[in-house]
LUMZA-137585 format. One line per field, with one value per residue: residue number from 1; residue in three letters; z, y, x of N, C-alpha, C, CB in turn. Coordinates in nm, 3 decimals. Atoms other than C-alpha are relative to their C-alpha. Glycine has a CB too. Layout:
! LUMZA-137585
pos = (NUM, ...) .
code = (ALA, ...) .
n.c3 = (Z, ...) .
n.c2 = (Y, ...) .
n.c1 = (X, ...) .
ca.c3 = (Z, ...) .
ca.c2 = (Y, ...) .
ca.c1 = (X, ...) .
c.c3 = (Z, ...) .
c.c2 = (Y, ...) .
c.c1 = (X, ...) .
cb.c3 = (Z, ...) .
cb.c2 = (Y, ...) .
cb.c1 = (X, ...) .
END
This chain:
! LUMZA-137585
pos = (1, 2, 3, 4, 5, 6, 7, 8, 9, 10, 11, 12, 13, 14, 15, 16, 17, 18, 19, 20, 21, 22, 23, 24, 25, 26, 27, 28, 29, 30, 31, 32, 33, 34, 35, 36, 37, 38, 39, 40, 41, 42, 43, 44, 45, 46, 47, 48, 49, 50, 51, 52, 53, 54, 55, 56, 57, 58, 59, 60, 61, 62, 63, 64, 65, 66, 67, 68, 69, 70, 71, 72, 73, 74, 75, 76, 77, 78, 79, 80, 81, 82, 83, 84, 85, 86, 87, 88, 89, 90, 91, 92, 93, 94, 95, 96, 97, 98, 99, 100, 101, 102, 103, 104, 105, 106, 107, 108, 109, 110, 111, 112, 113, 114, 115) .
code = (MET, THR, HIS, LEU, ILE, THR, LEU, ALA, VAL, THR, THR, ALA, LEU, LEU, LEU, PRO, ALA, ILE, VAL, ASN, GLY, ALA, PRO, ARG, ALA, GLU, SER, ILE, ALA, LYS, GLY, LYS, GLN, LEU, SER, PHE, ASP, GLY, SER, LYS, GLY, ASN, CYS, LEU, ALA, CYS, HIS, LEU, ILE, ALA, ASP, GLY, GLU, MET, ALA, GLY, ASN, LEU, GLY, PRO, PRO, LEU, ILE, GLN, MET, LYS, GLN, ARG, TYR, PRO, LYS, ARG, SER, VAL, LEU, LYS, ALA, LYS, LEU, THR, ASP, ALA, THR, ALA, SER, ASN, PRO, GLN, THR, LEU, MET, PRO, PRO, PHE, GLY, LYS, HIS, GLY, ILE, LEU, SER, ASN, GLU, GLU, LEU, GLU, GLN, VAL, VAL, ASP, TYR, LEU, TYR, THR, LEU) .
n.c3 = (0.008, -0.019, -0.142, -0.066, 0.032, -0.075, -0.140, -0.015, 0.012, -0.118, -0.113, 0.016, -0.029, -0.140, -0.092, -0.075, -0.101, -0.107, -0.069, -0.070, -0.098, -0.136, -0.048, -0.008, -0.125, -0.108, 0.001, -0.055, -0.144, -0.060, 0.010, -0.106, -0.126, -0.007, -0.013, -0.136, -0.092, -0.057, 0.013, 0.143, 0.081, -0.095, 0.071, -0.086, -0.095, 0.059, 0.101, -0.022, 0.085, -0.024, -0.108, -0.103, -0.126, -0.052, 0.112, -0.010, 0.096, 0.056, 0.145, 0.059, -0.012, 0.106, 0.072, 0.146, 0.031, 0.141, 0.079, -0.028, 0.054, 0.103, 0.027, -0.121, -0.019, -0.067, -0.140, -0.060, -0.015, -0.115, -0.121, -0.007, -0.046, 0.017, -0.002, 0.136, 0.060, -0.100, -0.104, -0.131, -0.047, -0.124, 0.030, 0.006, 0.126, -0.041, 0.078, -0.006, -0.131, -0.027, -0.094, 0.074, 0.116, 0.128, -0.001, -0.093, 0.066, 0.099, -0.074, -0.049, 0.117, 0.030, -0.097, 0.019, 0.121, -0.032, -0.075) .
n.c2 = (-0.034, -0.144, -0.027, 0.035, -0.104, -0.118, 0.027, -0.003, -0.140, -0.070, 0.046, -0.056, -0.143, -0.023, 0.068, -0.091, -0.073, 0.094, 0.033, -0.119, -0.043, 0.033, -0.090, -0.135, -0.004, 0.003, -0.131, -0.095, 0.025, -0.050, -0.146, -0.048, 0.018, -0.105, -0.130, -0.011, 0.030, -0.122, -0.007, 0.004, -0.099, -0.084, -0.097, -0.028, -0.106, -0.131, 0.008, 0.079, 0.119, 0.050, 0.098, -0.026, -0.057, -0.111, -0.059, -0.139, -0.090, -0.092, 0.020, 0.023, 0.137, 0.091, 0.050, -0.011, -0.018, 0.034, -0.112, -0.116, 0.030, 0.102, 0.063, 0.059, -0.057, -0.130, 0.029, 0.059, -0.109, -0.081, 0.076, 0.012, -0.128, -0.105, -0.131, -0.036, -0.084, -0.098, -0.003, -0.034, 0.105, 0.071, 0.143, 0.050, 0.062, 0.140, 0.071, -0.073, 0.023, 0.144, 0.044, 0.110, 0.049, -0.012, 0.100, -0.047, -0.113, 0.059, 0.060, -0.109, -0.051, 0.099, -0.018, -0.130, 0.007, 0.062, -0.098) .
n.c1 = (-0.140, -0.011, 0.016, -0.126, -0.098, 0.043, -0.031, -0.145, -0.045, 0.049, -0.081, -0.135, 0.005, 0.036, -0.090, -0.088, 0.077, 0.032, -0.125, -0.047, 0.098, -0.040, -0.105, 0.056, 0.076, -0.100, -0.066, 0.097, 0.007, -0.124, 0.005, 0.089, -0.071, -0.102, 0.068, 0.052, -0.109, -0.058, -0.146, -0.038, 0.071, 0.073, 0.085, 0.115, -0.033, 0.031, 0.106, 0.120, 0.013, 0.136, 0.016, -0.100, 0.046, -0.080, -0.072, -0.042, 0.064, -0.099, -0.002, 0.132, 0.050, -0.046, 0.117, -0.005, -0.142, -0.025, 0.050, -0.085, -0.133, 0.018, -0.130, -0.060, -0.133, 0.014, 0.030, -0.120, -0.098, 0.043, -0.034, -0.145, -0.055, 0.101, -0.066, -0.041, 0.104, 0.043, -0.104, 0.056, 0.090, -0.030, -0.006, -0.137, -0.043, -0.010, -0.101, -0.127, -0.061, -0.009, 0.104, 0.063, -0.076, 0.070, 0.108, 0.103, 0.068, 0.091, 0.110, 0.085, 0.072, 0.105, 0.108, 0.064, 0.082, 0.129, 0.079) .
ca.c3 = (-5.378, -5.390, -5.028, -4.924, -5.102, -4.944, -4.602, -4.651, -4.760, -4.475, -4.222, -4.361, -4.332, -3.981, -3.829, -3.749, -3.565, -3.367, -3.280, -3.181, -2.967, -2.659, -2.638, -2.699, -2.408, -2.189, -2.292, -2.210, -1.867, -1.795, -1.917, -1.678, -1.393, -1.472, -1.498, -1.150, -0.991, -0.758, -0.810, -1.192, -1.423, -1.152, -1.404, -1.146, -0.921, -1.164, -1.401, -1.371, -1.508, -1.538, -1.303, -1.082, -0.719, -0.560, -0.891, -0.910, -1.100, -1.201, -1.551, -1.793, -1.759, -1.955, -2.182, -2.557, -2.587, -2.930, -3.063, -2.896, -3.015, -3.343, -3.391, -3.130, -3.183, -3.066, -2.745, -2.681, -2.739, -2.484, -2.228, -2.311, -2.263, -2.219, -2.161, -2.530, -2.629, -2.304, -2.094, -1.811, -1.775, -1.442, -1.615, -1.560, -1.867, -1.806, -2.088, -2.079, -1.709, -1.733, -1.513, -1.777, -2.033, -2.402, -2.361, -2.061, -2.255, -2.534, -2.277, -2.126, -2.473, -2.540, -2.221, -2.279, -2.623, -2.453, -2.263) .
ca.c2 = (-3.388, -3.012, -3.019, -3.192, -2.932, -2.651, -2.811, -2.856, -2.495, -2.362, -2.572, -2.456, -2.093, -2.124, -2.346, -2.065, -1.873, -2.182, -2.270, -1.911, -1.876, -2.049, -1.853, -1.534, -1.614, -1.692, -1.367, -1.170, -1.333, -1.255, -0.898, -0.853, -0.993, -0.749, -0.457, -0.529, -0.621, -0.345, -0.435, -0.453, -0.276, -0.141, 0.033, 0.019, 0.263, 0.548, 0.423, 0.301, -0.054, -0.213, -0.507, -0.348, -0.252, 0.070, 0.225, 0.551, 0.857, 1.029, 0.883, 0.835, 0.531, 0.232, 0.182, 0.132, 0.088, -0.075, 0.215, 0.476, 0.307, 0.128, 0.061, -0.174, -0.019, 0.323, 0.181, -0.027, 0.280, 0.474, 0.196, 0.163, 0.534, 0.774, 1.056, 1.042, 1.196, 1.385, 1.478, 1.598, 1.272, 1.096, 0.758, 0.558, 0.453, 0.082, -0.046, 0.220, 0.163, -0.216, -0.236, -0.457, -0.674, -0.660, -0.980, -0.836, -0.516, -0.727, -0.912, -0.587, -0.459, -0.786, -0.732, -0.362, -0.444, -0.641, -0.332) .
ca.c1 = (-1.259, -1.314, -1.426, -1.103, -0.892, -1.093, -1.054, -0.679, -0.630, -0.844, -0.653, -0.319, -0.427, -0.569, -0.302, -0.054, -0.327, -0.426, -0.066, 0.017, -0.296, -0.155, 0.171, -0.026, -0.261, 0.040, 0.208, -0.108, -0.130, 0.236, 0.186, -0.105, 0.100, 0.382, 0.138, 0.003, 0.339, 0.457, 0.822, 0.814, 0.568, 0.341, 0.111, -0.166, 0.020, -0.052, -0.323, -0.679, -0.707, -1.051, -0.996, -0.732, -0.777, -0.652, -0.555, -0.365, -0.478, -0.153, -0.166, -0.453, -0.680, -0.555, -0.853, -0.890, -0.515, -0.523, -0.729, -0.507, -0.188, -0.265, 0.107, 0.249, 0.591, 0.467, 0.321, 0.633, 0.853, 0.647, 0.694, 1.062, 1.137, 0.846, 1.096, 1.193, 0.859, 0.794, 1.099, 0.870, 0.677, 0.656, 0.641, 0.959, 1.160, 1.099, 1.319, 1.588, 1.651, 1.625, 1.316, 1.154, 1.332, 1.244, 1.040, 0.856, 0.781, 0.629, 0.418, 0.292, 0.202, 0.016, -0.183, -0.247, -0.382, -0.661, -0.778) .
c.c3 = (0.025, 0.147, 0.077, -0.025, 0.078, 0.148, 0.025, -0.004, 0.122, 0.123, -0.006, 0.034, 0.147, 0.100, 0.073, 0.109, 0.118, 0.083, 0.082, 0.109, 0.143, 0.049, 0.017, 0.132, 0.119, 0.011, 0.060, 0.151, 0.071, -0.002, 0.107, 0.135, 0.019, 0.025, 0.142, 0.106, 0.047, -0.015, -0.145, -0.075, 0.083, -0.066, 0.089, 0.100, -0.052, -0.092, 0.050, -0.102, 0.042, 0.118, 0.110, 0.124, 0.046, -0.109, 0.029, -0.103, -0.055, -0.152, -0.052, 0.022, -0.118, -0.061, -0.149, -0.051, -0.147, -0.091, 0.018, -0.058, -0.104, -0.037, 0.131, 0.032, 0.073, 0.149, 0.070, 0.022, 0.120, 0.131, 0.019, 0.055, -0.030, -0.002, -0.139, -0.067, 0.096, 0.114, 0.141, 0.058, 0.133, -0.022, -0.012, -0.138, 0.025, -0.075, 0.014, 0.131, 0.039, 0.102, -0.060, -0.117, -0.127, -0.005, 0.091, -0.059, -0.103, 0.069, 0.053, -0.115, -0.039, 0.094, -0.024, -0.123, 0.024, 0.072, -0.093) .
c.c2 = (0.149, 0.038, -0.031, 0.107, 0.127, -0.016, 0.008, 0.143, 0.080, -0.037, 0.060, 0.149, 0.029, -0.058, 0.095, 0.077, -0.090, -0.030, 0.118, 0.047, -0.024, 0.089, 0.143, 0.015, 0.002, 0.135, 0.107, -0.015, 0.052, 0.153, 0.061, -0.009, 0.110, 0.137, 0.024, -0.020, 0.129, 0.012, -0.003, 0.112, 0.101, 0.108, 0.048, 0.112, 0.137, 0.001, -0.083, -0.114, -0.069, -0.095, 0.016, 0.063, 0.107, 0.063, 0.145, 0.085, 0.104, -0.006, -0.024, -0.144, -0.084, -0.068, 0.023, 0.017, -0.030, 0.113, 0.123, -0.016, -0.110, -0.072, -0.047, 0.067, 0.134, -0.020, -0.058, 0.107, 0.087, -0.071, -0.009, 0.128, 0.112, 0.138, 0.043, 0.092, 0.108, 0.002, 0.028, -0.109, -0.059, -0.150, -0.046, -0.056, -0.148, -0.078, 0.063, -0.026, -0.148, -0.050, -0.120, -0.039, 0.021, -0.097, 0.045, 0.119, -0.050, -0.060, 0.106, 0.059, -0.097, 0.018, 0.132, 0.002, -0.069, 0.099, 0.095) .
c.c1 = (0.023, -0.011, 0.128, 0.106, -0.032, 0.034, 0.150, 0.054, -0.041, 0.082, 0.139, 0.003, -0.027, 0.098, 0.095, -0.074, -0.034, 0.123, 0.048, -0.096, 0.043, 0.113, -0.051, -0.077, 0.095, 0.070, -0.091, -0.009, 0.125, 0.004, -0.089, 0.068, 0.105, -0.063, -0.051, 0.108, 0.067, 0.149, 0.046, -0.072, -0.075, -0.086, -0.114, 0.028, -0.042, -0.121, -0.118, -0.001, -0.129, -0.012, 0.104, -0.062, 0.097, 0.087, 0.037, -0.071, 0.096, 0.002, -0.140, -0.046, 0.048, -0.121, 0.020, 0.143, 0.031, -0.048, 0.088, 0.139, -0.013, 0.131, 0.061, 0.133, -0.005, -0.028, 0.123, 0.106, -0.034, 0.034, 0.151, 0.062, -0.099, 0.064, 0.047, -0.102, -0.050, 0.101, -0.053, -0.090, 0.046, 0.015, 0.145, 0.033, 0.032, 0.107, 0.137, 0.074, 0.006, -0.100, -0.073, 0.090, -0.081, -0.118, -0.115, -0.077, -0.100, -0.122, -0.096, -0.080, -0.111, -0.119, -0.074, -0.089, -0.134, -0.092, -0.072) .
cb.c3 = (-0.135, -0.081, 0.057, -0.049, -0.153, -0.017, 0.041, -0.109, -0.128, 0.023, 0.001, -0.143, -0.085, 0.026, -0.074, -0.095, -0.062, -0.059, -0.100, -0.097, -0.025, 0.008, -0.096, -0.122, 0.010, -0.025, -0.142, -0.065, 0.028, -0.073, -0.136, 0.001, 0.005, -0.129, -0.097, 0.020, -0.067, 0.142, 0.075, -0.063, -0.093, 0.094, -0.129, 0.074, 0.030, -0.076, -0.129, -0.013, 0.013, -0.123, -0.056, -0.054, 0.108, 0.116, -0.127, -0.018, 0.066, 0.055, -0.037, -0.149, 0.007, 0.056, 0.049, -0.047, 0.088, -0.037, 0.039, 0.150, 0.113, -0.125, -0.073, -0.018, -0.135, -0.066, 0.011, -0.088, -0.128, -0.008, -0.008, -0.138, -0.068, 0.111, 0.095, -0.085, -0.045, 0.053, -0.035, -0.012, -0.104, 0.103, -0.132, 0.107, -0.060, -0.018, -0.145, -0.018, 0.106, 0.045, 0.032, -0.050, 0.018, -0.117, 0.045, 0.135, -0.066, -0.083, 0.116, 0.069, -0.120, 0.012, 0.143, -0.011, -0.111, 0.088, 0.096) .
cb.c2 = (-0.041, 0.073, -0.082, -0.136, 0.029, 0.025, -0.139, -0.085, 0.065, -0.031, -0.153, -0.021, 0.065, -0.056, -0.103, 0.098, 0.056, -0.131, -0.043, 0.111, -0.069, -0.146, -0.002, 0.029, -0.121, -0.113, 0.039, -0.020, -0.151, -0.057, 0.041, -0.081, -0.140, 0.003, 0.007, -0.101, -0.094, 0.008, -0.114, -0.139, -0.069, 0.065, -0.064, -0.127, 0.000, 0.050, -0.060, 0.087, -0.096, -0.069, -0.140, 0.090, -0.110, -0.050, -0.008, 0.012, 0.068, -0.030, -0.117, 0.033, -0.001, -0.105, 0.069, 0.117, -0.089, -0.133, 0.033, 0.022, -0.043, 0.062, 0.099, -0.151, 0.017, 0.083, -0.098, -0.114, 0.085, 0.028, -0.142, -0.031, 0.029, -0.008, -0.004, -0.127, -0.086, -0.032, 0.104, 0.128, -0.111, 0.027, -0.031, -0.107, 0.074, -0.067, -0.004, 0.150, 0.075, -0.033, 0.115, 0.039, -0.151, -0.027, -0.137, 0.039, 0.093, -0.109, -0.086, 0.110, 0.022, -0.144, -0.004, 0.110, -0.072, -0.125, 0.080) .
cb.c1 = (0.056, -0.108, -0.116, 0.050, 0.002, -0.150, -0.052, 0.067, -0.056, -0.148, 0.009, 0.050, -0.108, -0.135, 0.081, 0.065, -0.129, -0.058, 0.108, 0.023, -0.129, 0.043, 0.118, -0.093, -0.095, 0.103, 0.040, -0.139, -0.017, 0.123, -0.048, -0.132, 0.066, 0.083, -0.116, -0.111, 0.104, -0.035, 0.063, -0.035, -0.095, 0.097, -0.058, -0.041, 0.149, 0.118, 0.055, -0.130, 0.126, -0.049, 0.007, 0.109, -0.015, 0.088, -0.084, 0.151, -0.118, 0.138, 0.091, 0.002, -0.155, 0.102, -0.131, -0.087, 0.083, -0.069, -0.145, 0.010, 0.098, -0.059, 0.096, 0.021, 0.069, -0.113, -0.118, 0.056, 0.007, -0.152, -0.059, 0.058, 0.136, -0.105, 0.119, 0.020, -0.116, -0.144, 0.102, -0.078, -0.010, -0.110, -0.078, 0.023, 0.126, -0.132, -0.040, -0.024, -0.075, 0.137, -0.100, -0.142, 0.036, 0.097, 0.054, 0.063, 0.103, 0.073, 0.053, 0.086, 0.097, 0.057, 0.056, 0.106, 0.076, 0.021, 0.090) .
END
């Protein structure tokens, strides 16, 4: 009986992670697509990305993003409007100018957190 209770509790605790895994994977894939899309995110134009071809070198390499930006909100804010923290930046304000929607910004953050 104790084993059944343990199994039930473990299942209840893990179920949200299992259920959210598929949308998360889909969001990461969409974020990658946006990051490489020349008409949307186009991160590759200025940044080195591990599996990208013909990467730019104007911006820093996109590596260890989760370590560099432990708070998702800080990374998303930078993508939304990098000029808020650095008025001289060359990085476009993707959210402020409507280049990327809020959902697309979240997807890009999901992808960048895998780098």
